[in-house]
C-alpha positions in Angstrom: -19.9 15.1 -8.6 -16.7 14.3 -10.5 -18.6 14.1 -13.8 -20.5 17.2 -13.2 -17.2 19.0 -12.4 -15.6 17.5 -15.6 -18.5 19.0 -17.7 -18.2 22.4 -16.2 -14.4 22.6 -15.8 -12.6 20.4 -18.3 -9.2 21.4 -17.1 -10.1 20.6 -13.5 -7.6 18.3 -11.4 -9.1 16.3 -8.6 -6.7 14.4 -6.3 -8.1 11.6 -4.1 -6.3 9.5 -1.5 -7.7 6.0 -1.9 -8.0 4.0 1.3 -8.5 0.7 -0.6 -8.2 -1.1 -3.8 -12.0 -0.7 -4.6 -12.0 2.9 -4.4 -8.7 3.0 -6.6 -10.4 0.9 -9.1 -13.6 3.1 -9.4 -11.8 6.5 -9.2 -9.4 5.5 -11.9 -12.2 5.0 -14.3 -13.4 8.6 -13.6 -10.0 10.2 -14.7 -8.9 11.4 -11.2 -5.4 11.6 -9.9 -5.0 8.6 -7.4 -2.9 9.1 -4.2 -2.2 5.8 -3.1 -2.3 5.3 0.8 1.0 3.3 0.8 2.6 6.3 -0.8 1.8 8.7 2.2 2.0 6.2 5.1 5.4 6.5 6.9 6.4 5.0 10.2 4.6 7.5 12.3 1.3 7.2 10.6 1.6 3.3 10.6 2.2 3.4 14.5 -1.0 5.6 14.7 -3.1 3.4 12.3 -2.5 0.5 14.7 -4.2 2.4 17.6 -7.1 3.8 15.6 -10.2 2.7 13.9 -10.8 3.3 10.2 -12.7 6.6 10.7 -10.4 7.9 13.3 -7.5 7.2 10.9 -9.1 9.0 8.0 -9.5 12.0 10.2 -5.7 11.6 11.2 -4.8 11.4 7.5 -6.7 14.7 6.7 -4.7 16.7 9.1 -1.3 15.1 7.8 -2.3 15.8 3.9 -3.1 19.5 4.7 0.6 20.0 5.5 1.9 18.4 2.2 
């Protein structure tokens, strides 16, 4: 999808919140703007993270990122 968008819209900017180093490594090669999880996690999010599974935490982050 990213490569297709780049062909159709060369000026596009895609921002991706990376949940792990593997995702970050792959997406850097595709030229997207990386948002590191550590850069958005504050004390409130870290407290919630301890109480939720990975999928639940992803949904929590999506709500948090909409407000930024």
